[in-house]
Residue, then its C-alpha position, 0 to 999 in steps of 0.5 A: m687976677a682972672p682965673v686961668d681959663e679966662m686968660g686962655k691958658g686953660t683953654a689952650r692947654r685943653k686944646r693941646l691935650a685934645y690934639q695929643c690924645a687923638h694923634r698918638g701914632m698908634r691908631e688904637m690909642d688915638l681912638i681910646l684917648g681921643a674919645f676920652a678927651e672928647r668926653a672928659l677934657a672940658s670937666l677935668t681939674g688942673a690936677e687931673l690934667d696933670q695926670l693926663e699929661a703923665v699918661l701921655d708920657v707913656a709909650d703907646d704900646l705899653l699904655y695899650r697893654w695896660i688899658a687892655g689888661a694884658e699887663a698890670v699898671p705899675p703903682e707909680h703910673m696908676s692915677a685916678i685918670l688912668t683908672r678912669i680911662i681903663a674903666e671907661t674903655r673896658g666898659v665900652c669894649g666889653a673887656s674884663 
């Protein structure tokens, strides 16, 4: 059996996630997640894609507060991908 990407399913999933990241509804989240998707999506593993999908299930305003550091991320929502998004965003924005 061919790997998932060779059958097109992995590619379709990544395209769907790229669109969802860049079209959230809250402009700030479009920019943050869209830029993350452009940088990282091609190299994410299947497990990391699952984590990104879970991040996308969070409401924009709440996710923005977590990324901006205005609220702590609840342990049940913390993942390696969310940690990476937060670190990369704060690094680019210069926020602490």
